[in-house]
C-alpha atoms as one frame of an Amber mdcrd trajectory, in Angstrom:
protein
 193.406  70.523  83.337 193.944  74.277  83.622 193.488  74.220  87.396 196.054
  71.421  87.692 198.536  73.415  85.606 197.859  76.507  87.732 198.402  74.579
  90.955 201.638  73.118  89.597 202.822  76.615  88.666 202.046  77.970  92.130
 203.853  75.061  93.786 206.877  75.623  91.549 206.918  79.346  92.361 206.590
  78.688  96.087 209.431  76.186  95.934 211.606  78.720  94.111 210.954  81.411
  96.728 211.632  78.969  99.568 214.917  77.875  97.975 215.942  81.508  97.551
 215.390  82.312 101.224 217.097  79.106 102.358 220.186  79.910 100.285 220.237
  83.478 101.616 220.106  82.134 105.165 222.963  79.744 104.484 225.237  82.689
 103.650 224.930  83.860 107.245 225.555  80.376 108.666 228.715  79.715 106.633
 231.163  81.373 109.087 229.751  79.389 112.016 230.002  76.102 110.096 233.615
  76.838 109.119 234.431  77.630 112.743 232.970  74.306 113.905 235.025  72.332
 111.360 238.203  74.188 112.303 237.646  73.493 116.004 237.336  69.717 115.508
 240.470  67.699 116.239 242.537  66.635 113.230 242.123  62.960 114.131 238.449
  63.151 113.156 239.379  63.528 109.477 242.516  61.412 109.226 243.255  57.766
 109.725 239.659  56.733 110.135 239.511  54.117 107.412 240.862  50.623 106.974
 244.112  50.899 105.057 243.872  47.348 103.733 241.576  48.520 100.980 239.258
  46.301  99.023 241.754  43.734  97.821 240.448  40.165  97.902 242.149  38.049
 100.515 243.496  34.693  99.485 242.379  32.042 101.931 244.957  29.387 102.564
 243.444  25.956 102.901 244.839  23.552 105.412 246.334  20.524 103.781 246.023
  17.319 105.760
């Protein structure tokens, strides 16, 4: 049981260190990501959805 707890502790510590270094690396990538989003055309973010919404459509039945 003690070895399992020790292994779990080491895995948790390793995960914490990895997360720390990943977040530090993301600080340096932030300006490049912002530049990419600014360089995209405006049409990418606007008008790309169906404006009809999710309203149920009433089906008209043909009357004979």
